[in-house]
C-alpha positions in Angstrom: 70.8 82.0 119.5 70.0 85.3 121.2 72.9 84.8 123.7 76.6 84.9 123.7 76.8 81.1 123.6 74.0 80.9 121.1 76.2 82.9 118.6 79.7 81.7 119.5 78.9 77.9 119.4 77.4 77.8 115.9 79.9 80.5 114.7 82.7 78.2 115.8 81.2 75.4 113.7 80.9 77.5 110.6 84.5 78.7 111.1 85.8 75.2 111.4 84.0 73.9 108.3 85.1 77.0 106.3 88.7 76.6 107.3 88.6 72.8 106.6 87.2 73.5 103.1 89.6 76.3 102.4 92.6 74.1 103.4 91.5 71.1 101.3 90.5 73.1 98.2 93.9 74.9 98.1 95.7 71.6 98.7 93.7 69.8 96.0 94.3 72.5 93.5 98.0 72.8 94.3 98.5 69.0 93.8 96.2 68.8 90.7 96.0 72.2 89.0 95.1 70.8 85.6 92.5 68.2 86.7 91.0 70.0 89.7 87.4 69.3 90.4 85.8 70.7 93.6 84.1 68.1 95.8 81.0 69.3 97.8 82.6 68.0 101.0 85.8 66.3 102.0 86.2 62.8 103.6 88.8 62.1 106.2 91.3 59.2 106.2 90.0 57.4 109.3 86.3 58.2 109.0 84.9 59.1 105.6 81.8 61.0 106.7 83.3 62.8 109.7 82.5 66.3 108.3 78.9 65.4 107.6 78.4 63.7 110.9 79.7 66.7 112.8 77.3 68.9 110.9 74.4 66.6 111.9 75.5 66.5 115.5 75.9 70.3 115.7 72.5 70.8 114.0 70.9 68.4 116.4 72.4 70.1 119.4 71.3 73.5 118.1 67.7 72.3 117.6 67.6 70.8 121.1 69.0 74.0 122.6 66.5 76.2 120.8 63.3 74.1 121.3 63.9 72.0 124.5 66.8 73.0 126.6 66.6 76.8 126.4 62.9 77.4 127.1 61.9 77.6 130.8 59.4 74.7 130.4 61.8 72.8 128.2 59.4 72.9 125.3 58.6 75.8 123.1 54.8 75.8 123.1 52.2 77.5 125.3 49.8 75.4 127.4 47.2 75.7 124.6 49.6 74.3 122.0 50.4 77.6 120.2 53.8 79.2 119.7 54.4 82.2 122.0 55.7 85.4 120.5 59.0 85.2 122.5 59.7 81.7 121.0 59.2 82.5 117.3 62.9 83.2 116.8 63.7 79.8 118.4 61.7 78.1 115.7 63.4 80.2 113.0 66.9 79.3 114.3 65.9 75.6 114.6 64.6 75.6 111.1 68.0 76.7 109.8 69.6 73.9 111.7 67.1 71.4 110.4 68.0 72.4 106.8 71.7 71.9 107.4 71.0 68.5 109.1 69.1 67.5 105.9 72.0 68.6 103.7 74.4 66.4 105.6 72.1 63.4 105.8 71.2 63.4 102.1 74.8 64.0 101.2 75.7 60.7 102.8 72.8 59.0 101.1 73.8 60.4 97.7 77.4 59.3 98.3 76.2 55.8 99.0 73.9 55.5 96.0 76.0 57.6 93.6 73.4 58.7 91.1 74.6 60.5 87.9 73.6 63.8 89.3 75.3 63.2 92.6 77.6 66.3 92.5 74.9 68.7 91.4 72.3 67.4 93.8 74.7 67.7 96.8 75.6 71.2 95.9 71.9 72.1 95.5 71.3 70.8 99.0 73.9 73.2 100.3 72.4 76.0 98.3 69.0 75.3 99.8 70.5 75.4 103.3 72.1 78.8 102.7 68.9 80.1 101.0 66.9 79.0 104.1 69.4 80.7 106.4 69.3 83.9 104.3 65.5 84.0 104.2 65.0 83.5 107.9 67.6 86.0 108.9 66.1 88.5 106.5 62.6 88.0 107.8 63.6 87.5 111.4 60.8 88.0 113.9 63.1 89.5 116.5 63.5 93.3 116.7 66.7 94.2 114.9 66.4 97.9 114.9 69.5 98.5 117.1 73.2 97.6 116.6 72.1 93.9 116.5 70.2 94.6 113.3 73.3 96.1 111.7 75.3 92.9 112.6 72.6 90.8 111.1 72.3 92.9 107.9 76.0 92.5 107.2 75.8 88.8 108.1 73.2 88.4 105.3 75.7 89.8 102.8 78.1 87.1 103.7 75.4 84.4 103.5 74.4 85.7 100.1 78.0 85.2 98.9 77.9 81.6 100.2 74.6 81.0 98.4 75.7 82.5 95.1 79.0 80.6 95.0 77.3 77.3 95.9 74.9 77.8 93.0 77.8 78.8 90.7 79.7 75.6 91.8 77.0 73.4 90.2 77.7 74.8 86.8 81.5 75.4 87.3 82.8 72.4 89.4 86.3 72.9 88.0 86.6 76.6 89.1 89.0 77.0 92.0 88.1 80.6 92.6 84.4 79.8 93.1 85.3 77.1 95.7 87.9 79.5 97.3 85.4 82.3 97.8 82.7 79.9 99.0 85.0 78.4 101.6 86.1 81.9 102.7 82.6 83.1 103.0 81.6 80.1 105.3 84.7 80.9 107.4 83.7 84.6 107.5 80.1 83.6 108.6 81.5 81.8 111.6 83.9 84.6 112.5 81.2 87.2 112.3 78.7 85.1 114.4 81.3 84.7 117.1 82.1 88.4 117.0 78.4 89.2 117.3 78.2 87.0 120.4 81.0 88.8 122.2 80.2 92.3 121.1 76.5 92.2 121.8 76.5 90.3 125.1 79.7 91.5 126.8 78.8 94.7 128.8 82.3 96.1 128.5 82.1 96.0 124.7 78.8 97.8 124.3 79.2 101.2 122.5 79.0 104.4 124.4 75.4 105.6 124.8 74.0 102.0 124.5 73.1 99.5 127.1 71.8 95.9 127.5 68.0 95.8 128.1 66.0 92.7 129.1 62.9 92.4 126.8 60.6 89.4 126.7 63.1 87.2 128.4 65.9 88.2 126.0 68.8 90.6 126.4 68.8 93.3 123.7 71.2 96.2 123.0 69.4 99.5 123.0 70.8 103.0 122.5 69.7 106.1 124.5 69.4 108.5 121.5 69.7 108.7 117.7 73.3 109.9 117.8 74.3 107.0 119.9 72.5 104.5 117.6 74.1 106.1 114.5 77.6 105.9 116.2 77.0 102.2 117.2 76.0 101.2 113.6 79.0 103.1 112.2 81.3 101.2 114.5 79.8 97.9 113.3 80.4 99.0 109.7 84.0 99.9 110.5 84.6 96.6 112.3 83.1 94.7 109.3 85.5 96.5 106.9 88.5 95.7 109.1 87.4 92.0 109.1 87.4 92.1 105.3 90.9 93.5 105.2 92.2 91.0 107.8 90.4 88.1 106.1 92.0 89.0 102.8 95.5 89.1 104.2 94.8 85.7 106.0 93.3 84.1 102.9 96.1 85.0 100.5 98.9 84.3 103.0 97.2 80.9 103.7 97.0 80.2 100.0 100.6 81.1 99.2 101.9 79.0 102.2 100.0 75.9 101.1 100.9 76.3 97.4 104.6 76.6 98.4 104.2 73.4 100.5 102.1 71.3 98.2 102.7 72.8 94.8 104.6 71.3 92.0 108.3 72.2 91.8 109.2 74.0 88.6 112.7 73.9 87.1 113.9 77.4 86.1 116.8 78.0 83.7 118.2 81.1 81.9 117.8 81.6 78.2 121.5 81.7 77.6 122.0 78.3 79.0 119.2 76.9 76.9 120.8 78.3 73.7 124.2 76.9 74.7 122.7 73.4 75.2 121.0 73.5 71.8 124.3 74.5 70.1 126.1 71.7 71.9 123.5 69.2 70.8 123.7 70.5 67.2 127.5 70.1 67.1 127.2 66.5 68.5 124.6 65.7 65.8 126.9 67.0 63.0 129.9 65.1 64.3 127.8 61.9 64.4 126.7 62.4 60.8 130.3 63.0 59.6 131.6 59.9 61.4 128.9 57.7 59.9 129.7 59.0 56.4 133.4 58.2 56.9 132.7 54.7 58.2 130.5 53.9 55.3 132.9 55.2 52.6 135.9 53.6 54.3 134.5 50.1 55.0 135.2 47.7 52.0 132.3 45.4 53.1 129.7 48.1 53.2 126.5 47.9 51.1 127.6 50.5 48.6 131.0 48.9 47.9 129.7 45.4 47.6 127.0 46.5 45.3 129.6 47.9 42.9 131.7 44.8 42.8 129.0 42.5 41.4 129.1 42.2 37.6 126.1 41.1 35.4 127.7 37.7 34.8 127.9 37.1 38.5 124.2 37.9 38.9 123.2 35.5 36.1 125.2 32.7 37.8 
């Protein structure tokens, strides 16, 4: 991370996975509202493990970029084999990617072996990945005292929602709302990471009174005074609140559109029509009973009439 591409690329991955889960959870619930059970991941028709393989590929690319492609010597260690201070955050970011790689790899293995605890274990792997992500962002070695720190602090709130809903999903696999919020939080993670990349490394978007400064080989946003820093952080908070509003409108509009497209069609009728139909059925039933009575009484070969014509002498014979 630490650059525009380093935030936009992983952010785009989170955004795609979140949108993919959001779409499939809404579709599955609309088609099966009474028997809905949230899967931990969604297979595709042509290649079952496409989602998981994409996570593994993206995680591998992120690890390679952080540890081998990004550093000047194409390896993250000093000549004496120690980790330099300016590469600590590279190891932190790569550790997050490694955990998501393990989630996808073990999810495939669990799907192949299908143990009894398959669902819960797969969800637990996802929770471990989010917990790792939250821990390393919270204890980040980079200096996040400026506007970048405010972006990361708000990002941790979104990650906490992803972690909490993933853990809740283990106990409540049939809860659509838990899956809905979890998918939306993953989508929000990606959107916020991409926003960070553009807002922190595009000179024209830096707040007034702040500037991009090169420190230990990394570009960092600094502010000239306390008032400028306070204003920059307040702008980040306002932007985050606007994102919440926009994301809420998007999520509910997306839900209503998919439910209308995939949902069950319900037949509506007025109460007056229902009462008229019941009265008509009652009249028909009464007419049928009266006609049966007339046919029985008027038929000389009916059971009642024949029973009356037999005398005791005829029975003895």
